[in-house]
Each structure stands twice: as C-alpha cells, then as structure tokens.
N, C-alpha and C positions, 0 to 999 in steps of 0.2 A: 659740815657733815651732819646728816640726820641722826637724831638720837635713836637709841634702840626702841624706845616706846613708839616713836613715829613709824619706824620700819615694821614693827610688830602690828601696828594699826593698819598699815597698807597691806600686809600679808592677810590679815583678818578680812579686810574689805574685799580683796581679790578672791579669797576663799568663798565668801558669801556670794559674790557674783557667779562664781563657778558652780556653786550649789544650785543657785536659781536657774542658771543656764541648763544644768543637768536635769532639773525637774521639768523645765519647758521641753527639752528634747525627749525626755521620757514620755511626756504627755503626747507630743507629736508622734512618737513611735507607736504608742498605743492606738492613736487614731488611724495611723497608716495600717496597722495590723487589722483593725476592724474593717477598714475599707477594702483591704486585700481579701479578707474572708467573704465579704459581700460580693465582690467581683467574682470570686471563685464559685460561689453559689449561683450567681447569674450565669456564668459560663457553663456550669453543669446543666442548668435548666435549659439553656439555649441549645446545648449539644443534644440533649434528650429530645427537645422539640424538633430539631433538625433530623434526627434519626426517625422519629415518627412520621415526619413529612416525606422523607425519602421512601419509607415503607409504603405510605399511601400512594406516592407517585408510581412506585413499582407496580402496585396492584392496579392502579388506573391504566398504566401502559399495557399490562397483561389483559385487562378487560377490554381495552380497545383493540388489541390484536385479535381477540376472539370475535369481536363484532365484525372484523374484516374477513372472517372465514365464511365458508358456506355451510357450516354446521347448523343443525336445527336449533331453534331458540331454547327449547327445553334442555338440550345438552349444554348449551352455553351457560344457562342459569345454574345448572347442577355443578358445573366446573367452578363457577364463581363462588357458589356456596361452599364447595370443598376448599377452595383457597381461603375463604374467609374463616372457615373453621380451623384450618391449619394456622392461620395468622393468630387467631384467638388463643390457640394452644401455646404458640410461641410467646405471646405476650404474658400469658399466665406463668410460663417458665422463667421469663425475664424478671418478673416481679418477685420471684422467690429468692 
C-alpha cells in the first residue's frame, strides 16, 4: 500500500498538471475570442460593402432603364442627378 506521502505527491502532481492544462485552455480561449472578434469585424465590413454594391447596382439598373426610353438626353441627365443627390442624402443619414 502506498504511503500517505506518496499519495499526497501524486495528488500534487495531478493538480499541477490540471493547473497547466487550465492555463493552456485559457490561452486558447483568449485566442479564439480574438479570432471571433476579427471575423465579426470582417463580416460587418463585408456586409457594408455588399450593401454599397447592391445600391450601385440598383442605380445602374435605373440609369440603364432610362437609356432605353425615348426621353430627351437632358431629362435623363437631370433625373440621374436627382437620384444621385437623393442617394447622397441617404448616405449622409446612414452615417449619422
């Protein structure tokens, strides 16, 4: 039968291993949190870029639809300018 001192030494060794493991897991957890934050920032940037591109696509489609009509060139340019101004106003409101 193992003596009390040997058993105590085994408990101390196992406790030290558990503390080391806990520290390693904590470090890994911190790294994973940082990675998660970075991915969230990248996702938000990507979402914003997608929204911007969708808005540009909408404007281009609208401009193309005007070019297919029989309106005078001056009227088309004025309508495009009006849309651009309204888009600029919306962008300013979104930034606030």
